[in-house]
DRENPA-3360 file (N, C-alpha, C; in nm, 2 decimals, always signed):
BEGIN
1 = XXXXXXXX = -1.51/-0.17/-0.78/-1.45/-0.04/-0.80/-1.55/+0.07/-0.80 ~ -1.52/+0.18/-0.74/-1.61/+0.29/-0.73/-1.55/+0.41/-0.80 ~ -1.64/+0.47/-0.88/-1.59/+0.60/-0.95/-1.61/+0.71/-0.86 ~ -1.50/+0.79/-0.84/-1.50/+0.90/-0.75/-1.47/+1.03/-0.84 ~ -1.55/+1.13/-0.84/-1.54/+1.24/-0.93/-1.40/+1.29/-0.94 ~ -1.33/+1.32/-0.83/-1.20/+1.39/-0.84/-1.09/+1.29/-0.84 ~ -1.11/+1.16/-0.83/-1.00/+1.07/-0.82/-1.00/+0.96/-0.93 ~ -1.11/+0.93/-0.99/-1.11/+0.81/-1.08/-1.17/+0.69/-1.02;
9 = XXXXXXXX = -1.10/+0.58/-1.02/-1.16/+0.46/-0.97/-1.07/+0.41/-0.85 ~ -1.14/+0.35/-0.75/-1.07/+0.29/-0.64/-1.16/+0.19/-0.57 ~ -1.09/+0.11/-0.49/-1.16/+0.00/-0.41/-1.08/-0.03/-0.29 ~ -1.14/-0.10/-0.20/-1.07/-0.14/-0.07/-1.11/-0.04/+0.03 ~ -1.01/-0.01/+0.12/-1.03/+0.08/+0.23/-1.04/+0.23/+0.18 ~ -1.01/+0.26/+0.06/-1.03/+0.39/+0.00/-1.18/+0.43/+0.01 ~ -1.27/+0.33/+0.01/-1.41/+0.35/+0.01/-1.46/+0.39/+0.15 ~ -1.39/+0.36/+0.25/-1.43/+0.39/+0.39/-1.42/+0.54/+0.42;
17 = XXXXXXXX = -1.51/+0.58/+0.51/-1.51/+0.72/+0.55/-1.37/+0.77/+0.59 ~ -1.30/+0.68/+0.66/-1.16/+0.72/+0.71/-1.08/+0.59/+0.70 ~ -1.00/+0.58/+0.60/-0.92/+0.46/+0.57/-0.82/+0.43/+0.69 ~ -0.77/+0.54/+0.75/-0.68/+0.52/+0.86/-0.75/+0.45/+0.98 ~ -0.87/+0.49/+1.01/-0.94/+0.42/+1.12/-0.97/+0.28/+1.08 ~ -1.01/+0.25/+0.96/-1.04/+0.11/+0.91/-0.91/+0.03/+0.93 ~ -0.80/+0.08/+0.89/-0.67/+0.00/+0.91/-0.64/-0.02/+1.05 ~ -0.66/+0.08/+1.14/-0.64/+0.07/+1.28/-0.72/-0.03/+1.35;
25 = XXXXXXXX = -0.84/-0.06/+1.29/-0.93/-0.16/+1.34/-0.89/-0.31/+1.30 ~ -0.79/-0.32/+1.22/-0.74/-0.45/+1.18/-0.62/-0.47/+1.27 ~ -0.64/-0.55/+1.38/-0.54/-0.56/+1.48/-0.45/-0.68/+1.46 ~ -0.32/-0.67/+1.50/-0.23/-0.78/+1.49/-0.28/-0.90/+1.57 ~ -0.34/-0.87/+1.68/-0.38/-0.99/+1.76/-0.51/-1.05/+1.71 ~ -0.57/-1.00/+1.60/-0.68/-1.07/+1.53/-0.62/-1.19/+1.46 ~ -0.49/-1.19/+1.43/-0.43/-1.30/+1.36/-0.33/-1.38/+1.44 ~ -0.26/-1.31/+1.53/-0.15/-1.38/+1.60/-0.15/-1.33/+1.74;
33 = XXXXXXXX = -0.08/-1.41/+1.83/-0.07/-1.37/+1.97/+0.03/-1.25/+1.97 ~ -0.01/-1.15/+2.04/+0.07/-1.03/+2.05/+0.19/-1.06/+2.14 ~ +0.31/-1.04/+2.10/+0.43/-1.07/+2.18/+0.44/-0.99/+2.30 ~ +0.50/-1.05/+2.40/+0.53/-0.97/+2.52/+0.66/-0.89/+2.50 ~ +0.65/-0.79/+2.43/+0.76/-0.70/+2.39/+0.71/-0.56/+2.37 ~ +0.75/-0.47/+2.46/+0.71/-0.34/+2.46/+0.75/-0.26/+2.34 ~ +0.85/-0.30/+2.27/+0.89/-0.23/+2.15/+0.83/-0.29/+2.02 ~ +0.74/-0.39/+2.03/+0.68/-0.45/+1.91/+0.60/-0.34/+1.84;
41 = XXXXXXXX = +0.62/-0.31/+1.71/+0.56/-0.20/+1.65/+0.43/-0.22/+1.58 ~ +0.38/-0.34/+1.58/+0.26/-0.37/+1.49/+0.13/-0.40/+1.58 ~ +0.07/-0.29/+1.61/-0.06/-0.30/+1.68/-0.17/-0.32/+1.58 ~ -0.16/-0.26/+1.46/-0.26/-0.26/+1.36/-0.21/-0.26/+1.22 ~ -0.30/-0.28/+1.12/-0.26/-0.27/+0.98/-0.22/-0.13/+0.94 ~ -0.26/-0.03/+1.02/-0.22/+0.11/+0.99/-0.07/+0.12/+0.98 ~ +0.01/+0.04/+1.06/+0.16/+0.05/+1.05/+0.20/+0.00/+0.91 ~ +0.12/-0.09/+0.84/+0.16/-0.14/+0.71/+0.14/-0.03/+0.60;
49 = XXXXXXXX = +0.08/+0.08/+0.63/+0.06/+0.19/+0.54/+0.16/+0.30/+0.57 ~ +0.18/+0.33/+0.70/+0.27/+0.43/+0.74/+0.37/+0.37/+0.84 ~ +0.49/+0.35/+0.78/+0.60/+0.29/+0.87/+0.65/+0.16/+0.81 ~ +0.57/+0.07/+0.77/+0.61/-0.06/+0.72/+0.54/-0.08/+0.58 ~ +0.53/+0.02/+0.50/+0.47/+0.01/+0.37/+0.55/-0.08/+0.28 ~ +0.68/-0.08/+0.31/+0.77/-0.17/+0.23/+0.74/-0.32/+0.25 ~ +0.70/-0.35/+0.38/+0.67/-0.49/+0.40/+0.54/-0.53/+0.33 ~ +0.44/-0.43/+0.33/+0.32/-0.46/+0.26/+0.34/-0.47/+0.11;
57 = XXXXXXXX = +0.42/-0.39/+0.05/+0.45/-0.40/-0.09/+0.52/-0.53/-0.13 ~ +0.61/-0.57/-0.04/+0.68/-0.70/-0.07/+0.58/-0.82/-0.06 ~ +0.49/-0.81/+0.03/+0.39/-0.91/+0.05/+0.29/-0.92/-0.07 ~ +0.25/-0.80/-0.12/+0.17/-0.79/-0.24/+0.24/-0.85/-0.36 ~ +0.37/-0.82/-0.37/+0.45/-0.88/-0.48/+0.45/-1.03/-0.47 ~ +0.48/-1.08/-0.35/+0.49/-1.23/-0.33/+0.35/-1.30/-0.35 ~ +0.25/-1.24/-0.30/+0.12/-1.31/-0.30/+0.04/-1.29/-0.43 ~ +0.05/-1.17/-0.49/-0.03/-1.14/-0.60/+0.05/-1.11/-0.73;
65 = XXXXXXXX = +0.18/-1.11/-0.71/+0.26/-1.09/-0.83/+0.27/-0.95/-0.88 ~ +0.23/-0.85/-0.80/+0.23/-0.71/-0.85/+0.38/-0.66/-0.84 ~ +0.40/-0.57/-0.93/+0.54/-0.50/-0.94/+0.55/-0.41/-0.82 ~ +0.66/-0.42/-0.74/+0.68/-0.34/-0.62/+0.77/-0.22/-0.65 ~ +0.73/-0.10/-0.61/+0.81/+0.02/-0.63/+0.83/+0.10/-0.50 ~ +0.92/+0.20/-0.52/+0.94/+0.30/-0.42/+0.93/+0.43/-0.48 ~ +0.86/+0.52/-0.42/+0.86/+0.66/-0.45/+0.94/+0.73/-0.34 ~ +1.06/+0.79/-0.38/+1.15/+0.85/-0.28/+1.19/+0.99/-0.32;
73 = XXXXXXXX = +1.20/+1.07/-0.22/+1.25/+1.20/-0.24/+1.39/+1.20/-0.30 ~ +1.42/+1.29/-0.39/+1.55/+1.30/-0.44/+1.66/+1.33/-0.33 ~ +1.61/+1.39/-0.22/+1.70/+1.41/-0.10/+1.72/+1.29/-0.02 ~ +1.66/+1.18/-0.05/+1.68/+1.05/+0.01/+1.63/+1.05/+0.16 ~ +1.55/+1.14/+0.20/+1.50/+1.15/+0.34/+1.38/+1.07/+0.37 ~ +1.30/+1.03/+0.27/+1.18/+0.96/+0.29/+1.14/+0.88/+0.17 ~ +1.05/+0.78/+0.19/+1.00/+0.71/+0.08/+0.86/+0.64/+0.12 ~ +0.79/+0.60/+0.02/+0.67/+0.52/+0.03/+0.68/+0.40/-0.06;
81 = XXXXXXXX = +0.66/+0.28/-0.02/+0.66/+0.16/-0.10/+0.52/+0.13/-0.14 ~ +0.50/+0.07/-0.26/+0.37/+0.04/-0.31/+0.38/-0.05/-0.43 ~ +0.27/-0.10/-0.48/+0.28/-0.18/-0.60/+0.20/-0.11/-0.71 ~ +0.23/-0.15/-0.83/+0.15/-0.10/-0.95/+0.10/-0.22/-1.03 ~ -0.02/-0.20/-1.08/-0.08/-0.29/-1.18/-0.11/-0.21/-1.30 ~ -0.08/-0.27/-1.42/-0.12/-0.22/-1.55/-0.22/-0.31/-1.61 ~ -0.34/-0.25/-1.64/-0.44/-0.32/-1.70/-0.52/-0.23/-1.80 ~ -0.54/-0.27/-1.92/-0.61/-0.19/-2.02/-0.55/-0.06/-2.04;
89 = XXXXXXXX = -0.42/-0.05/-2.04/-0.34/+0.07/-2.06/-0.37/+0.17/-1.95 ~ -0.40/+0.12/-1.83/-0.43/+0.21/-1.72/-0.34/+0.16/-1.60 ~ -0.28/+0.26/-1.53/-0.20/+0.23/-1.41/-0.29/+0.24/-1.29 ~ -0.27/+0.14/-1.20/-0.34/+0.14/-1.07/-0.23/+0.13/-0.96 ~ -0.25/+0.20/-0.85/-0.16/+0.20/-0.74/-0.22/+0.13/-0.62 ~ -0.13/+0.04/-0.56/-0.18/-0.05/-0.46/-0.09/-0.03/-0.33 ~ -0.16/-0.01/-0.22/-0.09/-0.02/-0.09/-0.19/-0.06/+0.01 ~ -0.17/-0.05/+0.14/-0.26/-0.10/+0.24/-0.40/-0.05/+0.23;
97 = XXXXXXXX = -0.42/+0.07/+0.17/-0.55/+0.13/+0.15/-0.63/+0.05/+0.05 ~ -0.57/-0.01/-0.04/-0.64/-0.08/-0.15/-0.58/-0.04/-0.29 ~ -0.67/-0.02/-0.39/-0.63/+0.01/-0.52/-0.69/+0.14/-0.57 ~ -0.61/+0.23/-0.63/-0.67/+0.35/-0.69/-0.60/+0.37/-0.83 ~ -0.68/+0.43/-0.92/-0.63/+0.47/-1.05/-0.58/+0.61/-1.04 ~ -0.60/+0.68/-0.93/-0.56/+0.82/-0.92/-0.42/+0.84/-0.85 ~ -0.33/+0.89/-0.93/-0.20/+0.92/-0.87/-0.21/+1.02/-0.76 ~ -0.30/+1.12/-0.77/-0.33/+1.22/-0.67/-0.38/+1.16/-0.54;
105 = XXXXXXXX = -0.47/+1.07/-0.55/-0.53/+1.00/-0.44/-0.42/+0.92/-0.37 ~ -0.34/+0.85/-0.45/-0.23/+0.77/-0.39/-0.13/+0.86/-0.32 ~ -0.11/+0.98/-0.37/-0.01/+1.07/-0.32/-0.05/+1.13/-0.18 ~ -0.18/+1.12/-0.15/-0.23/+1.17/-0.02/-0.14/+1.12/+0.10 ~ -0.10/+0.99/+0.09/-0.01/+0.94/+0.19/+0.13/+0.95/+0.15 ~ +0.16/+0.92/+0.03/+0.30/+0.92/-0.02/+0.37/+1.05/+0.00 ~ +0.29/+1.16/-0.01/+0.35/+1.29/+0.00/+0.39/+1.33/+0.15 ~ +0.34/+1.25/+0.24/+0.38/+1.26/+0.38/+0.53/+1.23/+0.40;
113 = XXXXXXXX = +0.58/+1.14/+0.31/+0.71/+1.09/+0.32/+0.81/+1.15/+0.21 ~ +0.75/+1.20/+0.11/+0.82/+1.25/-0.01/+0.78/+1.40/-0.02 ~ +0.87/+1.49/+0.02/+0.83/+1.63/+0.03/+0.89/+1.71/-0.08 ~ +0.98/+1.66/-0.15/+1.04/+1.74/-0.26/+1.03/+1.67/-0.39 ~ +1.11/+1.70/-0.49/+1.11/+1.62/-0.61/+1.14/+1.48/-0.58 ~ +1.09/+1.39/-0.66/+1.09/+1.25/-0.63/+1.13/+1.16/-0.75 ~ +1.16/+1.04/-0.72/+1.19/+0.94/-0.82/+1.10/+0.82/-0.79 ~ +1.05/+0.75/-0.89/+0.98/+0.62/-0.87/+1.07/+0.52/-0.93;
121 = XXXXXXXX = +1.10/+0.41/-0.86/+1.18/+0.31/-0.91/+1.14/+0.17/-0.85 ~ +1.18/+0.07/-0.92/+1.15/-0.07/-0.87/+1.23/-0.09/-0.74 ~ +1.16/-0.17/-0.65/+1.24/-0.21/-0.53/+1.34/-0.31/-0.57 ~ +1.46/-0.29/-0.52/+1.58/-0.38/-0.56/+1.62/-0.47/-0.44 ~ +1.70/-0.57/-0.47/+1.75/-0.66/-0.37/+1.82/-0.59/-0.26 ~ +1.90/-0.48/-0.29/+1.97/-0.41/-0.19/+1.87/-0.34/-0.09 ~ +1.76/-0.29/-0.14/+1.66/-0.23/-0.06/+1.61/-0.34/+0.04 ~ +1.58/-0.45/-0.01/+1.52/-0.56/+0.08/+1.62/-0.60/+0.18;
129 = XXXXXXXX = +1.75/-0.61/+0.14/+1.85/-0.65/+0.24/+1.87/-0.54/+0.35 ~ +1.86/-0.42/+0.31/+1.87/-0.31/+0.41/+1.76/-0.31/+0.50 ~ +1.64/-0.34/+0.45/+1.52/-0.34/+0.54/+1.53/-0.46/+0.64 ~ +1.58/-0.57/+0.59/+1.60/-0.69/+0.68/+1.70/-0.65/+0.79 ~ +1.81/-0.59/+0.75/+1.91/-0.56/+0.85/+1.87/-0.45/+0.95 ~ +1.78/-0.36/+0.91/+1.74/-0.25/+0.99/+1.62/-0.27/+1.07 ~ +1.56/-0.39/+1.08/+1.44/-0.41/+1.15/+1.45/-0.54/+1.23 ~ +1.42/-0.52/+1.36/+1.41/-0.64/+1.45/+1.29/-0.73/+1.43;
137 = XXXXXXXX = +1.19/-0.68/+1.34/+1.07/-0.74/+1.33/+1.03/-0.76/+1.18 ~ +1.13/-0.78/+1.09/+1.11/-0.79/+0.95/+1.02/-0.91/+0.92 ~ +1.05/-1.03/+0.97/+0.97/-1.15/+0.94/+0.83/-1.13/+1.00 ~ +0.81/-1.08/+1.11/+0.68/-1.06/+1.17/+0.59/-0.96/+1.09 ~ +0.66/-0.86/+1.04/+0.59/-0.76/+0.95/+0.54/-0.83/+0.82 ~ +0.62/-0.91/+0.76/+0.58/-0.98/+0.64/+0.47/-1.07/+0.66 ~ +0.47/-1.15/+0.77/+0.37/-1.25/+0.80/+0.24/-1.17/+0.83 ~ +0.25/-1.06/+0.90/+0.13/-0.98/+0.93/+0.07/-0.93/+0.80;
145 = XXXXXXXX = +0.15/-0.87/+0.72/+0.10/-0.82/+0.59/+0.04/-0.92/+0.51 ~ +0.09/-1.04/+0.50/+0.04/-1.15/+0.43/-0.10/-1.19/+0.48 ~ -0.11/-1.19/+0.61/-0.24/-1.23/+0.68/-0.35/-1.12/+0.64 ~ -0.31/-1.00/+0.65/-0.41/-0.89/+0.61/-0.45/-0.90/+0.47 ~ -0.35/-0.93/+0.38/-0.39/-0.94/+0.23/-0.48/-1.06/+0.21 ~ -0.45/-1.17/+0.28/-0.53/-1.29/+0.26/-0.67/-1.27/+0.31 ~ -0.69/-1.21/+0.42/-0.82/-1.18/+0.48/-0.90/-1.08/+0.40 ~ -0.83/-0.98/+0.35/-0.90/-0.87/+0.28/-0.86/-0.87/+0.13;
153 = XXXXXXXX = -0.84/-0.99/+0.07/-0.79/-1.00/-0.06/-0.87/-0.93/-0.17 ~ -1.00/-0.92/-0.15/-1.09/-0.85/-0.24/-1.05/-0.70/-0.25 ~ -0.99/-0.65/-0.15/-0.95/-0.50/-0.15/-0.83/-0.48/-0.24 ~ -0.76/-0.59/-0.27/-0.63/-0.57/-0.34/-0.63/-0.64/-0.48 ~ -0.74/-0.68/-0.53/-0.75/-0.75/-0.66/-0.84/-0.67/-0.75 ~ -0.79/-0.64/-0.87/-0.88/-0.57/-0.97/-0.99/-0.66/-1.02 ~ -1.11/-0.61/-1.04/-1.21/-0.69/-1.11/-1.18/-0.71/-1.26 ~ -1.23/-0.81/-1.31/-1.21/-0.84/-1.46/-1.28/-0.74/-1.55;
161 = XXXXXXXX = -1.38/-0.67/-1.50/-1.46/-0.59/-1.58/-1.42/-0.44/-1.58 ~ -1.29/-0.41/-1.57/-1.24/-0.28/-1.57/-1.26/-0.22/-1.71 ~ -1.32/-0.10/-1.72/-1.33/-0.04/-1.85/-1.20/-0.02/-1.92 ~ -1.20/-0.02/-2.05/-1.08/+0.00/-2.13/-1.02/+0.14/-2.11 ~ -1.11/+0.23/-2.09/-1.07/+0.37/-2.06/-1.15/+0.43/-1.95 ~ -1.09/+0.48/-1.85/-1.17/+0.54/-1.74/-1.21/+0.68/-1.79 ~ -1.34/+0.71/-1.78/-1.39/+0.84/-1.81/-1.41/+0.92/-1.68 ~ -1.34/+1.03/-1.67/-1.36/+1.11/-1.56/-1.47/+1.21/-1.58;
169 = XXXX = -1.56/+1.23/-1.48/-1.67/+1.33/-1.49/-1.61/+1.47/-1.51 ~ -1.69/+1.55/-1.59/-1.65/+1.69/-1.61/-1.68/+1.77/-1.49 ~ -1.58/+1.85/-1.45/-1.60/+1.94/-1.34/-1.66/+2.07/-1.39 ~ -1.77/+2.12/-1.33/-1.83/+2.25/-1.38/-1.74/+2.37/-1.36;
% end
């Protein structure tokens, strides 16, 4: 975990100069043979952050037991799926970028999909069923997300030595 003045603590691809580029460099064909299908949407892990975040959250839930959530606009026009971890009375947000303790840092991507007032709620069975029915590549997305999590597991697991209280530096 790295302390960042304006954001608190984070790890994973949050530490990279450009997390989007880092995720784009994790290719589907690094794990699986790319299908002969012009509409196949998974070139890279970047799609697991923007577009298939729900698949990534479901895979985190399955593999690491994290609680999966949706932040959705009250107008129901957009959402971002993610997981939360509570440790030492601190909330951490997890998606394909890694883990952050900063809601503001987490919202840098979530706000692209949630433009107005929002609600955060647990992912429900009805959500999962809708995602299955509305995707021709649901199973492939889940397997890809699981492969990314397995290979980069350290990005998605909190260390045991998290401080009981995160102290944010004072801004002059």
